[in-house]
N, C-alpha and C positions, 0 to 999 in steps of 0.2 A: 443412553442411547445404545442400541444393539444393531448388529450388522449380521449379514449372512454370507456365506461362501460365494464369491463372484462380484460381491458389492465394491464399487470404486470408492475410496475413502481418502482424505487428506490427512496427513501426519504433519503436524506443524513443523516447519523449518525443513522438511525432507521432501515434501510435495505428495504427488498422487501415489497411492498403493492400492493393491487389489487384494481383498482377503482370500487367501488360498486355502486355508483350513482353520478350523476352530477345535482345539483339542485341551485336554487337561494334563497338566504335568504336576509331578510332585517335587518340589524343591525344599530342601532341608526340613522334610517332614510335613510340609504344608502342601495341599493340593489345591491347585486353582486353575481356572480355565484361561487360555490365551488365544488371541487372534494372531494367526501367522500372516503377516503382510509382505507382499513382493512390492518393494519400492521401484516404480517403473524406471525412474530416471537412471538408476545404476544397477538395477537387477539384484539388489540385496535384499535379504529376509530379515524382518524385524518381528519380535515377539512383543505383543501388548497384552498385559493382563486385562481380562474383562472388568475386572474391578476398578481399574485405573483408567478407563477410556475418557472419562470427564477430565481427570487430572491432567492427562497429556494433550487434551484438546482435539481428539480424534474426531472427525466429523464427515458427513457425506460430501461429495463433490457438489459445486452449485448447479442450479437448473439453467436452462436456456434463458429463462426471464431474468435470472439474476445476472446472467452475463451483459445483458443490455444495461442493468443498472451499474454493474462495474464499470463499464465504459463511460457511462454518464458521469460516475464519480472521477475517473481518471481525467476526464477533460473539463471538469467544472471551474478550474482556476482558484480553487480554494486550497491553499498550501499554508500549513503552520510550520514555521521554522523557529526553532530555539537559537539564539545567538551563541548560547554557552554550549560548547562541544560535549561536555559531560552530560548535561541535561538532555540535550538532543539524543545522544547515543544511547542513554538509558531509555528514554521513551521509546525510540524506535526499536531497540531490543526487546522491549516489552510487547510492542505490537507484532513483531516477528514471531514471538512464542505464543501469542494469543490463539493463533490457528484461524483467525477471521481473515478471509480473502480481502475484506475491504480494509482492514489495519494494514495489511501487506501493501495494498495499493496506495495508502497514505504513505507509507515509508517510501514507495517508489517515487511518488509525486515529489515529496520534499527532498529527497537526496538527488533526483534529477535536476530540480530547480537550483539546489546548492552547487551541484557540479557545473552549472552554466556561469557561475560567478567566481569559483575558486576551486582548486584542486582538492579532492576529498583525501582523507587519511586512508591508509591501506585497508583499515577495518571497515570503514564507510563505504569504501569502493566495493569491498567484498560483499557488504550488506546490500548495497544497491543492486549488484549482479544477481545476488540470491533472490531479492524481492522481485526482480524482473523475471528471473527463471520460473518462480513459483506462480506468478500471475500467467505467464505464457502457457506453462506446462497444463495447468488446470483447465484454461479456456480451451486450449487445444483439443484436450480429451473430450470436454463436455459439448463443443460444436463440431468435433470430428474433423478438423483442418489442420493442415500442416503447421507446425511451430513457427515456420518463417513467415507464413501468411498472418498468424496471429500477432507475431513480432512488429510486422508493419502496422498493423491496426493499432496496437499498443503505443507505438512511436507517435503515430499520428494524433492519438488521444492526448498524449503527454505534450506534444506540441501545440495542440489547441489550448491545453490547460495554462501552458507558460505565456501564451499570447494574451489569453483572457485575464491571467494575474497582472501582466503589464499594462493592459488597458485600464483595469480598475484601479491600479497604483497611480497611473497617469491621471485618472479622473480624480482621485483623491487630492492629489497635488493641486490640480485646477481648483477644486472647492475650497481648499484651504487658502489659496493665494487669492481668490475672488473677494471675500469679505475685506481684507486689508486694502486692495484696490478701490472698492466702493467707498470705504471710509476715507482714503486719500482723496478721491474725486469730490466727495462731499465737502471735505476741508479746504479744498483748493480755492472756491469762490471767495471764501473769507480771507484766505492769505491775499488774493488779489486786491480785494477792497482794502485791506490794511495798507498795501503797498500803495495804492492810488492816493490815500489820504496822506 
């Protein structure tokens, strides 16, 4: 993937950056091209070798249509959660590094859900804050709205997700309980007849 000066790009785990320059540098006798990115959140400059763009997961910011898909995903009620802290942390770390906004949204959903039932470890709390920041900053830039407005929309979508998840969990319990009660009801007349004789 190639970018031009002025392109808005996403640098995994750092957020939105703007390509300010493309230049060649010679380091230890090797000459290669670099993108000069200015990371918007903290106004720092990052050099990304042109040859390593795919390796670091540099990508274009999502489109307006993808913003709709992202909010749909945030509110869909599908949350995967490892019970095992170690497995969960590894999966979430991999998703955060992938560069995909949809993976980051998955992390945001699962850690938000988890935070409702127990307090998160320091590292998971930090990851939750980072995931939320990355989603809000990218969407805010794409739709050109204030981060506070986008945060309110993200919170609403997450609330919808938790409600949908709770409803589907309640339905699953009812479905599991129903066959037992039906079997008990079918067995009941036989018991009554046995008592009567």
